[in-house]
C-alpha positions as CSV (number, residue, x, y, z in Angstrom):
1,M,-1.6,-0.6,-15.2
2,K,-1.6,-1.7,-11.6
3,R,-4.2,-0.1,-9.3
4,V,-2.5,1.0,-6.1
5,L,-4.2,2.2,-2.9
6,L,-2.4,4.3,-0.3
7,D,-3.3,3.7,3.3
8,H,-4.5,6.5,5.5
9,C,-1.1,6.7,7.1
10,V,0.9,7.1,3.8
11,P,1.6,10.7,2.7
12,K,-0.2,11.5,-0.5
13,P,2.8,13.1,-2.1
14,L,4.4,9.6,-2.5
15,R,2.2,9.2,-5.6
16,R,4.3,11.8,-7.5
17,H,7.3,9.4,-7.2
18,L,5.4,6.4,-8.6
19,P,4.5,7.3,-12.2
20,G,3.0,4.5,-14.3
21,F,0.6,3.3,-11.7
22,H,-3.0,4.3,-11.1
23,I,-2.8,5.5,-7.5
24,R,-5.7,6.4,-5.2
25,T,-5.9,7.2,-1.5
26,C,-8.4,5.8,1.1
27,F,-9.8,9.3,1.4
28,E,-10.4,9.6,-2.4
29,E,-12.3,6.2,-2.3
30,G,-14.4,7.4,0.6
31,W,-12.8,4.8,2.9
32,D,-11.3,7.2,5.4
33,A,-13.4,5.7,8.2
34,L,-12.5,2.1,7.4
35,R,-9.8,0.3,9.3
36,N,-7.8,-2.9,8.8
37,G,-10.0,-5.8,7.9
38,E,-12.8,-3.7,6.6
39,L,-10.4,-1.7,4.5
40,L,-8.7,-4.8,3.0
41,R,-12.1,-6.3,2.1
42,A,-13.2,-3.0,0.4
43,E,-9.9,-2.9,-1.6
44,E,-10.3,-6.4,-2.8
45,A,-13.9,-5.8,-3.8
46,A,-12.8,-2.7,-5.7
47,T,-10.1,-4.7,-7.5
48,F,-7.1,-2.8,-6.3
49,D,-3.9,-4.7,-7.1
50,V,-1.6,-3.3,-4.4
51,F,-2.1,-1.7,-0.9
52,I,0.8,0.4,0.4
53,T,0.8,1.0,4.2
54,A,3.1,2.2,6.9
55,D,1.1,0.3,9.5
56,Q,3.7,-2.1,10.8
57,S,1.3,-4.0,12.9
58,L,-1.1,-5.0,10.0
59,G,0.5,-8.4,9.6
60,H,0.0,-9.1,13.3
61,Q,-3.6,-7.8,13.4
62,Q,-4.9,-9.4,10.2
63,N,-4.8,-12.8,8.6
64,L,-3.0,-11.9,5.3
65,H,-3.1,-15.4,3.9
66,A,-5.3,-15.9,0.8
67,R,-5.7,-12.1,0.2
68,Q,-6.3,-11.1,-3.3
69,I,-4.3,-7.9,-3.0
70,A,-0.5,-7.4,-2.7
71,I,0.6,-5.5,0.4
72,I,3.7,-3.4,0.7
73,E,4.7,-2.2,4.1
74,L,6.8,0.9,4.4
75,P,9.2,1.3,7.4
76,T,8.0,4.9,8.0
77,N,5.5,7.5,6.9
78,R,7.9,10.4,7.3
79,L,7.6,12.3,4.1
80,A,11.3,13.4,4.2
81,L,12.4,9.8,4.1
82,L,10.0,8.4,1.5
83,P,12.0,9.6,-1.6
84,G,14.9,7.4,-0.6
85,L,12.6,4.4,-0.5
86,V,11.1,4.9,-4.0
87,P,13.5,2.6,-5.9
88,A,12.7,-0.3,-3.6
89,I,8.9,0.5,-3.7
90,Q,9.0,0.6,-7.5
91,Q,10.9,-2.7,-7.7
92,V,8.3,-4.4,-5.4
93,L,5.4,-2.8,-7.3
94,A,6.8,-4.2,-10.6
95,T,6.8,-7.7,-9.3
96,A,3.8,-7.7,-6.8
97,T,1.4,-10.5,-7.2
98,P,-2.0,-11.2,-5.5
99,G,-1.5,-12.2,-1.9
100,S,2.2,-11.1,-1.7
101,Y,3.5,-9.2,1.3
102,A,6.7,-7.2,1.1
103,R,8.4,-5.1,3.8
104,I,10.5,-2.2,2.4
105,P,13.7,-1.8,4.6
106,L,14.7,1.7,5.8
107,A,17.4,3.0,3.5
């Protein structure tokens, strides 16, 4: 079962739409004060498989090459729009590999 971490900016209720994955939040891990590079290093050390974020500047702020964690970037963190993105998120989660980076388009 893939271990998935939801970024600070991703609404927690998204986890209800993603059964079959072990999903935790930054807050649950005690990482609510960590940002960007520190957070990515902590995730990798904790052996998470996938990081889901709505931070659309992450790829510009951090060197994502050679990361040991797959990253999925959502186009929004608006809770009302997330259910429409679930099929695409599930598809990417199913095929995510270490170091991969996927942007989910707005449906």
